[in-house]
N, C-alpha and C positions, 0 to 999 in steps of 0.2 A: 202751477201749471194750469189751474182750474180756469185761472183769468185768460191766459195766454189762450185756450181753445176756446173762450168767449168772442176773444177778437177775433181768431179765425173765421171764427162762425158766421161774426157779424159782416167781417168783409166780405166773404162770399153771399150773403143776402144783400148787400149793397151792388154784387156784380149781378146777380141774378134780375134784381130791380130794375137796373141799369138797362140790363141787354134786354127787357121785355118792354121797356119803353121803348128803346131804340129800335126796335124791329116793330113795333105797332103791329098794324094789322098784316103782316106778311105772314104767309101760310108755308105750311110743310106737307104738302099735297094736302090732303082734306083737313089736317089738323092746325093748331097755332104754332107759329115757330117756336115758342117755347118746349114745345114736344122733342124738339131735336134737339135743340139746348139740352134738356134735361136728360134724354138719355144718353149724351154725349160724359155727361157729368156721373150718371150712372155707370156707363164703362170703367171710369177713373176709379169712380168708389169700388167696383169689383175687383181692383187690383191694389188698394189701398192706398191712393192715392189723394192730396188735400193739400191745401195751402194754396199757392199760386196757380198750381194747375186746377184747382178747383174755380178758382176765381175765372181763367183763361176758358177754363169749360165752357162758363157762363159768356163769355165775349167773343168768343174765335171768330165770330162770322159778324160783328158790328163794324169793323172798319172796310169789310167787302163788301156788304150790303146793305148799309146805311149811312145816311152823312155823316155821322159818327169819325172823327180824326184820329189819328193815331196821336197826336198831341192831348185831345181828352182824355184817352185811355191812360195814357200815362200821367197825368196831373190826377187822374181821381185815382188810378189804381197803383200806381208806382212801375217804375221802369222794368221791373223783373216780369209784370205780369204783360206788358206791352210786347218785352220781348218774345215772349210766347206767342201773343194774340197776331204781330206784326209775319212772324216766320211763317205760319199757317194761311197767310191771308197773299193769295193769288194775284198778282198785276198782271194784266195783258188783254190781248184783244179777243183772244179766244181762249175755249177750254185747256186745250194743249200749254197754249203758252202762260195762261195761270199756273198749271199746275206745275211746268218745268220753274218758274219763277219761285212758288211756294217749296219745291224741292230743294234748289238752290240755297235758301234761306234758312231751310231746316238743316241742313249739311252744315250750315256756318252757325248753327245754334241747335246743337246735337237734343237738349233735352226735348224741344218741341217736337220730336218724334213721338213721344207720348202722348202728347195733346191731338198730335196727326192721327196716330193708329186709333184713338179712343173713337175720335170723329167720321174717320172710315168704316169703323165697325158699326157703330151706332148708323151710319148710312146704309149698309150693307144688310145689316139685321133688319133695318124697317124696310127692305126692299123684297118682294116676295120671289121666290126662286125662277119664275119664266120671265119676269118683268122687264122691260127694257133697261131701266136703272140698272138691274143686277146685271144686265150682260153688259153696262156699259163697265161695271164696277170691276168686273171679270176679265175686260180687255183691255181697261187698264193695269191691271195689277202687277204683270210681268215687269213694268218699267217702273210703276209706284215702288215695285221691293226691289228693285235694281239700284233706286237710287237713294234707297233708306234703309235697305235693309240690312246693310251693315255697320248704322248706327248703335252707339251703346252697346258692343257685340258683348262685354263682360255682366251684363246685366240681366238675371233672370228673371223678373219681371218683365221686362220689354221682350224676351224671349217667349214669354207664355202670352202675351199680346197678339205678337204674329202667329201664333199657333191659333188663338181665336179667331183672328181674321182667316185667316190660310181655310180653315175648316168650314166657315161661312161661304167663302167663295169657290171653295172645291165643287160642289156639285155641278154637273152638266148642266148647260142651258145653250138654247138654240142661240144664231148659227150652228151647226156642225162644221166639221172641217172645210166639207167639201164644197159647202155656200160660202164660205170666206174664200176659198182658190177660185170660183163664179164673181165675187165681188171685187177681190183684188185685180182679176183681169181686166174687170170695167173702168177701175180707176185707173191701171197703167195704160187702158186704151185711150184716157182723157173723157171716159162717159160718164161724167162725174151725176149729171141726175139718174143717169141709169141703177148707178151703184147708191145713190142715197134711195132709192125706191126699191133697191135688194135690199137695204138692208132695214128698211121699213117692213118688209113683210116678212124678214126673217127674225124683227124681234119684235112683232107688232107695236111698231112705235110710232110716232108723228115725224115730221121731216126735221124736226129742228134737235130733237133725240137722235136720230138717224145720223145726221150733220156731227154731233159731238163723237159719236161713236169711230166715224171714219176719222175725224179728225184726230181722236188718242191712238188709231191704228196706224196714221200715216209715220 
C-alpha cells in the first residue's frame, strides 16, 4: 500500500513538472500560471480527490493553452488522465463556443465534472467580488449549472463541490438588473459597440472582457 501511494505521488509530481514546463512564462494575472494549477489541485484535495484527478488538475490547461497535444498527454500519463483533460478542454472560435464544447464533452464523460468544478471554483475564488472576471463567472453560472448540474447526482462530494461554488458566486456584483435591461436593449437594437461600452462601464473592465461577458449572455 505504501509503495502504491509512492507511485501515485510520483505520477502527480511528474504531471506538475510537465505542466509547469509546458506553460512556461504564461501568467495567471500577476502570478506564474502554476498558481492557478495549484489552486485547482488544492480544491480537489479539499474534497479528498487524488490519483488521476490530481494529475489532471496540473494538466487541465496544457492542451488548450500550450503546444502540448492530446497524444502527448495520453503517451505520458495514460488514457484516463487524457479523458479528463480533454473533456474540460474547450475548442471553438470564442469563449461561448469553447464553453459549450467542454460542456458537451463533460456530459459524455461525467467524472470530468469534478475537475471542471475544481477549475471553476479556483477561478471564482481568485476573483475579487467586484471584478469583471467575477461578473463573467456569475453571468455564466446559470448556463454552467444547467449543463453540468445534473451529472453524478448521487455523489454527495460532488454536491458539496457545487455548494462551495454556489456560495462563492452568490454575492451580488454589478451590473444590477436595471443595467442589464438597458444593455440587452442595446444588443437587441444592433448597437453592439454601445452595448460593449455599457458593459465596460458597468463592470469596469476592458473591451475584450466586455465582449466575453456579452457572448456568454447571448
